[in-house]
C-alpha positions in Angstrom: -72.4 80.4 -54.1 -70.4 77.3 -55.2 -71.5 73.8 -54.5 -69.4 71.6 -52.3 -67.6 68.6 -54.0 -69.1 65.3 -52.9 -66.9 62.9 -51.0 -66.9 59.6 -52.8 -64.9 56.6 -51.7 -64.3 53.2 -53.2 -65.9 50.2 -51.4 -68.2 52.4 -49.3 -71.9 52.7 -48.8 -73.8 56.0 -48.7 -76.5 57.3 -46.5 -78.6 59.5 -48.8 -81.1 62.1 -47.7 -83.3 64.1 -50.1 -86.1 66.3 -49.0 -89.2 67.9 -50.6 -88.8 71.5 -51.7 -89.7 73.8 -48.7 -90.3 70.5 -46.8 -93.5 69.9 -48.7 -94.9 66.4 -48.9 -93.6 64.4 -51.8 -95.8 61.4 -51.2 -99.5 62.2 -51.2 -101.1 58.8 -51.9 -100.0 55.2 -51.5 -99.3 54.9 -55.2 -96.7 57.6 -54.9 -94.7 55.5 -52.4 -95.0 52.5 -54.7 -93.9 54.5 -57.7 -90.8 55.8 -55.9 -89.9 52.2 -55.0 -90.3 51.2 -58.7 -87.8 53.8 -59.6 -85.4 52.8 -56.8 -85.5 49.2 -58.1 -85.0 50.3 -61.7 -81.9 52.4 -61.0 -80.4 50.0 -58.5 -80.6 47.2 -61.1 -79.5 49.4 -64.0 -76.3 50.4 -62.1 -75.8 47.2 -60.2 -76.1 49.0 -56.8 -77.2 47.5 -53.5 -79.9 48.9 -51.2 -79.3 48.1 -47.6 -82.0 50.2 -46.0 -84.6 52.8 -47.0 -87.4 54.8 -45.5 -89.8 56.9 -47.5 -91.2 59.6 -45.2 -94.0 61.9 -46.3 -91.6 64.8 -47.0 -88.2 63.2 -47.4 -86.4 60.0 -48.2 -83.5 58.1 -46.6 -81.5 55.5 -48.5 -78.5 53.4 -47.7 -76.9 52.6 -51.1 -73.8 50.7 -52.1 -73.1 51.6 -55.8 -70.9 49.1 -57.7 -68.9 52.2 -58.8 -68.7 55.3 -56.7 -69.3 57.5 -59.7 -72.7 55.8 -60.3 -74.1 57.3 -57.2 -75.0 60.6 -58.9 -76.4 58.7 -61.9 -78.6 56.6 -59.6 -79.9 59.5 -57.7 -80.4 61.6 -60.8 -82.4 58.9 -62.4 -84.6 58.3 -59.4 -85.1 62.0 -58.6 -85.9 63.1 -62.1 -88.2 60.2 -62.8 -90.2 60.7 -59.6 -90.4 64.5 -60.1 -91.7 64.0 -63.6 -94.3 61.5 -62.3 -95.3 63.7 -59.4 -95.6 66.9 -61.4 -97.6 65.2 -64.1 -99.9 63.4 -61.7 -100.6 66.5 -59.6 -100.5 69.0 -62.4 -97.6 70.9 -60.9 -94.5 72.4 -62.3 -91.1 73.4 -61.0 -88.8 71.8 -58.4 -90.0 68.9 -56.3 -86.7 68.5 -54.4 -85.0 70.9 -52.0 -81.6 71.3 -53.4 -79.1 68.5 -54.0 -79.4 65.2 -52.1 -77.1 64.9 -49.1 -74.8 61.9 -48.9 -72.7 60.6 -46.0 -70.0 57.9 -46.5 -70.7 54.8 -44.5 -67.9 52.3 -44.1 -69.0 48.8 -44.5 -68.5 47.7 -40.9 -70.7 47.6 -37.8 -71.7 51.2 -38.5 -73.5 50.1 -41.6 -76.0 48.1 -39.5 -76.4 51.1 -37.1 -77.1 53.4 -40.0 -79.7 51.0 -41.5 -81.4 50.9 -38.1 -81.3 54.7 -37.7 -83.0 55.0 -41.2 -85.7 52.5 -40.3 -86.5 54.1 -37.0 -87.2 57.5 -38.6 -91.0 57.0 -38.5 -90.9 56.4 -34.8 -88.7 59.5 -34.2 -91.2 61.5 -36.2 -94.2 60.1 -34.2 -95.8 58.6 -37.3 -96.0 55.1 -35.7 -95.3 53.4 -32.4 -93.4 50.3 -33.8 -91.2 50.1 -36.8 -93.1 47.1 -38.3 -96.2 49.3 -38.4 -94.6 51.6 -41.0 -95.2 50.3 -44.5 -92.7 52.4 -46.4 -89.4 51.3 -44.9 -87.1 48.3 -45.3 -87.7 47.2 -41.7 -90.2 44.6 -42.7 -87.7 43.0 -45.1 -84.5 43.4 -43.0 -85.9 42.5 -39.6 -88.9 40.4 -40.4 -88.0 38.7 -43.7 -90.8 40.1 -45.8 -89.3 40.1 -49.3 -89.9 43.4 -51.2 -87.6 43.1 -54.2 -85.8 46.3 -53.2 -83.5 45.4 -50.3 -80.2 43.6 -50.7 -78.6 41.5 -48.0 -75.4 42.9 -46.5 -72.5 40.4 -46.6 -69.3 41.7 -45.0 -66.3 41.4 -47.2 
């Protein structure tokens, strides 16, 4: 079976989704979430990307990324995914795949839909029944984007 070619467009953002293999939990302790955010910051800075929204769910991740170069998207996701998988497998004495296949990416034009997509991402914990209010979920960008709690990950969206 061949893999589909990714659609990559200049001056676009991307809604990224990556899930744990067999829908297994990929975050077992609070430090796991923190470690993923460290890798997200590292690779966003290395490749001069912007992060407009994120949500780390127990068994999957949503990101809204704006790479400075569309070809850097795969480098960013490879760096984050490989770093976190190595960390997770070492910490929990596991081996093999952590992620279920390739990450999915959807092109998001930088218009009003970008804000809608960011909101959709941050409302994921409510949809999953994990919390009743978005500000009660610690592992999304809602606190920064809506409440102004700086986390060092999120970038402000400025229309061009």
